[in-house]
C-alpha positions as CSV (number, residue, x, y, z in Angstrom):
1,X,23.8,-34.0,-35.2
2,X,20.6,-32.5,-33.9
3,X,19.6,-33.1,-30.3
4,X,16.4,-34.8,-29.6
5,X,15.7,-33.0,-26.4
6,X,13.6,-29.9,-26.5
7,X,14.6,-26.7,-25.0
8,X,12.1,-27.1,-22.1
9,X,12.6,-30.4,-20.3
10,X,10.0,-30.0,-17.6
11,X,7.4,-27.4,-16.7
12,X,5.4,-27.4,-13.5
13,X,3.2,-24.8,-11.9
14,X,1.1,-24.8,-8.8
15,X,-0.8,-22.6,-6.4
16,X,0.3,-22.4,-2.7
17,X,-1.8,-24.0,-0.2
18,X,-4.5,-21.9,1.7
19,X,-4.5,-19.3,3.1
20,X,-1.9,-18.2,0.7
21,X,-2.9,-17.7,-3.0
22,X,0.8,-17.4,-4.3
23,X,1.4,-18.9,-7.6
24,X,4.7,-20.8,-8.4
25,X,6.2,-21.9,-11.9
26,X,9.2,-24.1,-12.4
27,X,10.8,-24.6,-15.7
28,X,13.8,-26.9,-16.4
29,X,15.7,-26.3,-19.7
30,X,18.8,-27.9,-21.1
31,X,20.9,-25.5,-19.5
32,X,19.2,-23.9,-16.5
33,X,16.4,-24.0,-14.0
34,X,13.9,-21.1,-13.8
35,X,11.7,-20.5,-10.8
36,X,9.1,-17.9,-10.9
37,X,6.9,-16.9,-7.9
38,X,3.9,-14.4,-7.8
39,X,2.9,-13.2,-4.4
40,X,-0.9,-12.7,-4.5
41,X,-2.3,-10.1,-2.2
42,X,-5.7,-8.5,-2.0
43,X,-4.5,-5.5,0.0
44,X,-5.0,-2.2,-1.8
45,X,-1.6,-0.9,-0.7
46,X,0.3,-4.0,-2.3
47,X,-1.1,-3.7,-5.8
48,X,2.3,-3.2,-7.5
49,X,4.0,-6.4,-6.4
50,X,5.9,-7.9,-9.3
51,X,6.8,-11.5,-9.9
52,X,10.1,-13.0,-8.8
53,X,12.3,-14.9,-11.0
54,X,15.5,-17.0,-10.1
55,X,17.6,-18.5,-12.9
56,X,20.3,-20.9,-11.9
57,X,22.5,-23.6,-13.7
58,X,21.3,-27.1,-12.8
59,X,24.3,-27.7,-10.4
60,X,23.8,-24.3,-8.6
61,X,20.0,-24.9,-8.2
62,X,20.6,-28.4,-6.8
63,X,23.0,-26.9,-4.1
64,X,20.7,-24.1,-3.2
65,X,19.1,-25.4,0.1
66,X,17.7,-21.9,0.9
67,X,15.7,-21.8,-2.4
68,X,14.4,-25.4,-1.7
69,X,13.3,-24.6,1.8
70,X,11.8,-21.2,1.0
71,X,9.5,-22.5,-1.7
72,X,9.1,-26.1,-0.2
73,X,9.3,-28.1,-3.5
74,X,8.1,-31.6,-3.3
75,X,10.7,-34.3,-3.1
76,X,9.3,-36.0,-6.4
77,X,10.0,-32.8,-8.2
78,X,13.5,-32.5,-6.9
79,X,14.3,-36.1,-7.7
80,X,13.0,-35.6,-11.2
C-alpha cells in the first residue's frame, strides 16, 4: 500500500531579527529533520562562509536542547 504522506511533511524558512541577516530553513521529512542556516555577513574578509546543515532523526532532534536554544525556534514550530 502506498503511503499518503509526501516526503516533505513541513518546510519553514525565516530571516533572523535585526541586526542579524542570517537565514534559517527547517525541513521535516518522514524520516528526519533538516536544519540549514546561512550566516550573512557584509564584511569583505568573510566572503567564503558556507551554509551549515544539521540532519537528525525526529527523536534525536527533539532531545537536542542545544540546537533548540542556539537557533531559538518558536514554540509553535516545535509543537508542530
